[in-house]
Steps between C-alpha positions, in 0.01 A plus 500: 500500500677833511415858414712813498672535835281221638198724525172325429137585426255352748124507458237432758139404458267731688195300631577273793869576466656847499164660573443295821836363617712727717792260471491522115486881535818482708671284238387749237663790697822300543520427129451869420763595764746268324440684170283238331199596294164400647177487300143406581336266250137436568205349314282784618345736248675827424326835548217550245453139403203436725274710722655338809804661654758224517806716459500765777613264779786372280626858438468594865710207621756555223538863611542386864770250393673749259416297192467744204161501336662405169595169663136401556357274239142381467432196287120556481439135608751346262754251638822668601735281297392695190664815644800373701770483235398827333527674834849360564403332821753258651303386809124509557331438837139378482252294698312365199612154384378555142711809462793321663467204262479704183784733603717201588432317173467778243729787601862571591384625843542301824163494682480479874176351636397692811310268729416566862368256754139614464498507123236387254708185413490378859876450543785703635810554286801668655716462184380837371651672809831308464513606135434864585769497774747347258422763237574772754854363551562430132428123478300448184256216445524293191203466274434132462242449224430156365383517140298218351 
């Protein structure tokens, strides 16, 4: 997988990932510092869709991390795989296994499943951190998808 000058587009889920994890926020900053594009892709509702305010915290964190507001995408509860390819995303970091599965099997994007020791799946997975560290030094993961 290559793009122009080996610059990639990363996207991060918001809830229980970029919105809560300081280590993911640090990776986000490092990717931006290296000249990569970083987007936020969340299943939250966009402004004006519901009476609840689900968008303000996303915009505040994006501003803090220097992610442009035009790089914030709300799916309004739809699965993210429907948006990934149209947004030109190469790597997506998410804690939701359903999103991971659909992105892995139905897009060109390489999903990275973010799993911490105290996660909802009950198991630790350090592979996400190894993958992120490798991406920082230019080692790209292969997308291994088994089609039926």
